[in-house]
Backbone as XML, in Angstrom:
<?xml version="1.0"?>
<chain id="A" units="angstrom">
  <residue number="1" name="UNK">
    <atom name="N" x="0.817" y="-1.191" z="0.000"/>
    <atom name="CA" x="0.000" y="0.000" z="0.000"/>
    <atom name="C" x="0.864" y="1.260" z="0.000"/>
  </residue>
  <residue number="2" name="UNK">
    <atom name="N" x="1.973" y="1.224" z="0.704"/>
    <atom name="CA" x="2.854" y="2.394" z="0.739"/>
    <atom name="C" x="3.387" y="2.711" z="-0.653"/>
  </residue>
  <residue number="3" name="UNK">
    <atom name="N" x="3.675" y="1.688" z="-1.412"/>
    <atom name="CA" x="4.167" y="1.881" z="-2.774"/>
    <atom name="C" x="3.134" y="2.622" z="-3.618"/>
  </residue>
  <residue number="4" name="UNK">
    <atom name="N" x="1.875" y="2.219" z="-3.451"/>
    <atom name="CA" x="0.797" y="2.861" z="-4.202"/>
    <atom name="C" x="0.690" y="4.341" z="-3.815"/>
  </residue>
  <residue number="5" name="UNK">
    <atom name="N" x="0.789" y="4.626" z="-2.529"/>
    <atom name="CA" x="0.709" y="6.009" z="-2.058"/>
    <atom name="C" x="1.854" y="6.837" z="-2.634"/>
  </residue>
  <residue number="6" name="UNK">
    <atom name="N" x="3.045" y="6.266" z="-2.718"/>
    <atom name="CA" x="4.190" y="6.978" z="-3.301"/>
    <atom name="C" x="3.939" y="7.298" z="-4.769"/>
  </residue>
  <residue number="7" name="UNK">
    <atom name="N" x="3.394" y="6.327" z="-5.493"/>
    <atom name="CA" x="3.122" y="6.547" z="-6.914"/>
    <atom name="C" x="2.063" y="7.634" z="-7.113"/>
  </residue>
  <residue number="8" name="UNK">
    <atom name="N" x="1.023" y="7.606" z="-6.293"/>
    <atom name="CA" x="-0.023" y="8.621" z="-6.391"/>
    <atom name="C" x="0.557" y="9.993" z="-6.074"/>
  </residue>
  <residue number="9" name="UNK">
    <atom name="N" x="1.394" y="10.075" z="-5.046"/>
    <atom name="CA" x="2.016" y="11.343" z="-4.672"/>
    <atom name="C" x="2.897" y="11.864" z="-5.809"/>
  </residue>
  <residue number="10" name="UNK">
    <atom name="N" x="3.650" y="10.971" z="-6.444"/>
    <atom name="CA" x="4.527" y="11.380" z="-7.550"/>
    <atom name="C" x="3.707" y="11.910" z="-8.723"/>
  </residue>
  <residue number="11" name="UNK">
    <atom name="N" x="2.611" y="11.224" z="-9.035"/>
    <atom name="CA" x="1.756" y="11.688" z="-10.131"/>
    <atom name="C" x="1.148" y="13.046" z="-9.808"/>
  </residue>
  <residue number="12" name="UNK">
    <atom name="N" x="0.759" y="13.249" z="-8.564"/>
    <atom name="CA" x="0.191" y="14.535" z="-8.160"/>
    <atom name="C" x="1.232" y="15.639" z="-8.270"/>
  </residue>
  <residue number="13" name="UNK">
    <atom name="N" x="2.475" y="15.354" z="-7.862"/>
    <atom name="CA" x="3.545" y="16.354" z="-7.959"/>
    <atom name="C" x="3.793" y="16.738" z="-9.412"/>
  </residue>
  <residue number="14" name="UNK">
    <atom name="N" x="3.810" y="15.732" z="-10.280"/>
    <atom name="CA" x="4.047" y="16.009" z="-11.699"/>
    <atom name="C" x="2.906" y="16.821" z="-12.293"/>
  </residue>
  <residue number="15" name="UNK">
    <atom name="N" x="1.674" y="16.478" z="-11.922"/>
    <atom name="CA" x="0.519" y="17.210" z="-12.440"/>
    <atom name="C" x="0.542" y="18.659" z="-11.969"/>
  </residue>
  <residue number="16" name="UNK">
    <atom name="N" x="0.885" y="18.865" z="-10.714"/>
    <atom name="CA" x="0.941" y="20.232" z="-10.184"/>
    <atom name="C" x="2.040" y="21.029" z="-10.891"/>
  </residue>
  <residue number="17" name="UNK">
    <atom name="N" x="3.177" y="20.394" z="-11.124"/>
    <atom name="CA" x="4.271" y="21.068" z="-11.820"/>
    <atom name="C" x="3.859" y="21.438" z="-13.241"/>
  </residue>
  <residue number="18" name="UNK">
    <atom name="N" x="3.186" y="20.525" z="-13.924"/>
    <atom name="CA" x="2.750" y="20.792" z="-15.293"/>
    <atom name="C" x="1.738" y="21.939" z="-15.322"/>
  </residue>
  <residue number="19" name="UNK">
    <atom name="N" x="0.824" y="21.973" z="-14.343"/>
    <atom name="CA" x="-0.158" y="23.046" z="-14.285"/>
    <atom name="C" x="0.522" y="24.388" z="-14.038"/>
  </residue>
  <residue number="20" name="UNK">
    <atom name="N" x="1.489" y="24.416" z="-13.145"/>
    <atom name="CA" x="2.193" y="25.673" z="-12.876"/>
    <atom name="C" x="2.942" y="26.155" z="-14.107"/>
  </residue>
  <residue number="21" name="UNK">
    <atom name="N" x="3.596" y="25.243" z="-14.812"/>
    <atom name="CA" x="4.305" y="25.638" z="-16.039"/>
    <atom name="C" x="3.326" y="26.165" z="-17.072"/>
  </residue>
  <residue number="22" name="UNK">
    <atom name="N" x="2.202" y="25.486" z="-17.240"/>
    <atom name="CA" x="1.204" y="25.921" z="-18.224"/>
    <atom name="C" x="0.596" y="27.265" z="-17.842"/>
  </residue>
  <residue number="23" name="UNK">
    <atom name="N" x="0.265" y="27.423" z="-16.558"/>
    <atom name="CA" x="-0.291" y="28.698" z="-16.098"/>
    <atom name="C" x="0.729" y="29.821" z="-16.288"/>
  </residue>
  <residue number="24" name="UNK">
    <atom name="N" x="1.965" y="29.538" z="-15.969"/>
    <atom name="CA" x="3.017" y="30.542" z="-16.133"/>
    <atom name="C" x="3.174" y="30.949" z="-17.583"/>
  </residue>
  <residue number="25" name="UNK">
    <atom name="N" x="3.109" y="29.959" z="-18.473"/>
    <atom name="CA" x="3.228" y="30.269" z="-19.895"/>
    <atom name="C" x="2.027" y="31.094" z="-20.374"/>
  </residue>
  <residue number="26" name="UNK">
    <atom name="N" x="0.840" y="30.717" z="-19.926"/>
    <atom name="CA" x="-0.365" y="31.429" z="-20.357"/>
    <atom name="C" x="-0.389" y="32.862" z="-19.836"/>
  </residue>
  <residue number="27" name="UNK">
    <atom name="N" x="0.107" y="33.046" z="-18.629"/>
    <atom name="CA" x="0.080" y="34.376" z="-18.019"/>
    <atom name="C" x="1.356" y="35.180" z="-18.270"/>
  </residue>
  <residue number="28" name="UNK">
    <atom name="N" x="2.348" y="34.530" z="-18.857"/>
    <atom name="CA" x="3.622" y="35.212" z="-19.066"/>
    <atom name="C" x="4.377" y="35.406" z="-17.754"/>
  </residue>
  <residue number="29" name="UNK">
    <atom name="N" x="4.140" y="34.534" z="-16.791"/>
    <atom name="CA" x="4.732" y="34.645" z="-15.456"/>
    <atom name="C" x="5.935" y="33.700" z="-15.352"/>
  </residue>
  <residue number="30" name="UNK">
    <atom name="N" x="7.114" y="34.255" z="-15.442"/>
    <atom name="CA" x="8.336" y="33.450" z="-15.388"/>
    <atom name="C" x="8.508" y="32.755" z="-14.038"/>
  </residue>
  <residue number="31" name="UNK">
    <atom name="N" x="8.030" y="33.388" z="-12.966"/>
    <atom name="CA" x="8.160" y="32.786" z="-11.640"/>
    <atom name="C" x="7.381" y="31.472" z="-11.566"/>
  </residue>
  <residue number="32" name="UNK">
    <atom name="N" x="6.163" y="31.454" z="-12.110"/>
    <atom name="CA" x="5.364" y="30.231" z="-12.114"/>
    <atom name="C" x="5.999" y="29.159" z="-12.984"/>
  </residue>
  <residue number="33" name="UNK">
    <atom name="N" x="6.507" y="29.560" z="-14.133"/>
    <atom name="CA" x="7.148" y="28.581" z="-15.015"/>
    <atom name="C" x="8.364" y="27.964" z="-14.334"/>
  </residue>
  <residue number="34" name="UNK">
    <atom name="N" x="9.165" y="28.777" z="-13.667"/>
    <atom name="CA" x="10.351" y="28.275" z="-12.975"/>
    <atom name="C" x="9.954" y="27.356" z="-11.827"/>
  </residue>
  <residue number="35" name="UNK">
    <atom name="N" x="8.919" y="27.722" z="-11.084"/>
    <atom name="CA" x="8.444" y="26.885" z="-9.995"/>
    <atom name="C" x="7.996" y="25.525" z="-10.533"/>
  </residue>
  <residue number="36" name="UNK">
    <atom name="N" x="7.298" y="25.509" z="-11.639"/>
    <atom name="CA" x="6.878" y="24.259" z="-12.271"/>
    <atom name="C" x="8.059" y="23.420" z="-12.712"/>
  </residue>
  <residue number="37" name="UNK">
    <atom name="N" x="9.071" y="24.058" z="-13.294"/>
    <atom name="CA" x="10.264" y="23.316" z="-13.722"/>
    <atom name="C" x="10.993" y="22.722" z="-12.519"/>
  </residue>
  <residue number="38" name="UNK">
    <atom name="N" x="11.078" y="23.492" z="-11.434"/>
    <atom name="CA" x="11.756" y="23.016" z="-10.231"/>
    <atom name="C" x="11.014" y="21.822" z="-9.626"/>
  </residue>
  <residue number="39" name="UNK">
    <atom name="N" x="9.692" y="21.918" z="-9.560"/>
    <atom name="CA" x="8.906" y="20.805" z="-9.007"/>
    <atom name="C" x="9.000" y="19.572" z="-9.886"/>
  </residue>
  <residue number="40" name="UNK">
    <atom name="N" x="9.045" y="19.763" z="-11.194"/>
    <atom name="CA" x="9.193" y="18.625" z="-12.106"/>
    <atom name="C" x="10.534" y="17.945" z="-11.869"/>
  </residue>
  <residue number="41" name="UNK">
    <atom name="N" x="11.581" y="18.717" z="-11.701"/>
    <atom name="CA" x="12.903" y="18.148" z="-11.441"/>
    <atom name="C" x="12.910" y="17.387" z="-10.120"/>
  </residue>
  <residue number="42" name="UNK">
    <atom name="N" x="12.247" y="17.929" z="-9.101"/>
    <atom name="CA" x="12.169" y="17.238" z="-7.813"/>
    <atom name="C" x="11.415" y="15.915" z="-7.954"/>
  </residue>
  <residue number="43" name="UNK">
    <atom name="N" x="10.327" y="15.918" z="-8.698"/>
    <atom name="CA" x="9.539" y="14.700" z="-8.905"/>
    <atom name="C" x="10.364" y="13.654" z="-9.646"/>
  </residue>
  <residue number="44" name="UNK">
    <atom name="N" x="11.122" y="14.082" z="-10.648"/>
    <atom name="CA" x="11.955" y="13.147" z="-11.392"/>
    <atom name="C" x="13.070" y="12.586" z="-10.519"/>
  </residue>
  <residue number="45" name="UNK">
    <atom name="N" x="13.646" y="13.419" z="-9.657"/>
    <atom name="CA" x="14.698" y="12.945" z="-8.757"/>
    <atom name="C" x="14.152" y="11.916" z="-7.777"/>
  </residue>
  <residue number="46" name="UNK">
    <atom name="N" x="12.966" y="12.168" z="-7.242"/>
    <atom name="CA" x="12.343" y="11.196" z="-6.326"/>
    <atom name="C" x="12.058" y="9.891" z="-7.046"/>
  </residue>
  <residue number="47" name="UNK">
    <atom name="N" x="11.564" y="9.974" z="-8.271"/>
    <atom name="CA" x="11.264" y="8.764" z="-9.040"/>
    <atom name="C" x="12.549" y="7.978" z="-9.299"/>
  </residue>
  <residue number="48" name="UNK">
    <atom name="N" x="13.628" y="8.669" z="-9.597"/>
    <atom name="CA" x="14.899" y="7.994" z="-9.845"/>
    <atom name="C" x="15.392" y="7.291" z="-8.585"/>
  </residue>
  <residue number="49" name="UNK">
    <atom name="N" x="15.228" y="7.940" z="-7.433"/>
    <atom name="CA" x="15.646" y="7.304" z="-6.180"/>
    <atom name="C" x="14.803" y="6.065" z="-5.899"/>
  </residue>
  <residue number="50" name="UNK">
    <atom name="N" x="13.496" y="6.129" z="-6.186"/>
    <atom name="CA" x="12.631" y="4.971" z="-5.962"/>
    <atom name="C" x="13.039" y="3.823" z="-6.877"/>
  </residue>
  <residue number="51" name="UNK">
    <atom name="N" x="13.354" y="4.151" z="-8.132"/>
    <atom name="CA" x="13.731" y="3.104" z="-9.080"/>
    <atom name="C" x="15.056" y="2.456" z="-8.687"/>
  </residue>
  <residue number="52" name="UNK">
    <atom name="N" x="15.951" y="3.232" z="-8.080"/>
    <atom name="CA" x="17.251" y="2.682" z="-7.708"/>
    <atom name="C" x="17.167" y="1.892" z="-6.408"/>
  </residue>
  <residue number="53" name="UNK">
    <atom name="N" x="16.038" y="1.969" z="-5.715"/>
    <atom name="CA" x="15.854" y="1.197" z="-4.502"/>
    <atom name="C" x="16.258" y="1.905" z="-3.232"/>
  </residue>
  <residue number="54" name="UNK">
    <atom name="N" x="16.482" y="3.191" z="-3.296"/>
    <atom name="CA" x="16.888" y="3.931" z="-2.083"/>
    <atom name="C" x="15.775" y="4.743" z="-1.542"/>
  </residue>
</chain>
């Protein structure tokens, strides 16, 4: 069950990052776009750690 919760959390993080990037692009807000890129990188780093078993 914990594994499932981690996967759901990762998907939510990615979705939130994508929404922030899209909102930033639509509004011309560089701060939102950067925040979305940063969150996407964090989500990818967490996924990589999970895949490596750590």
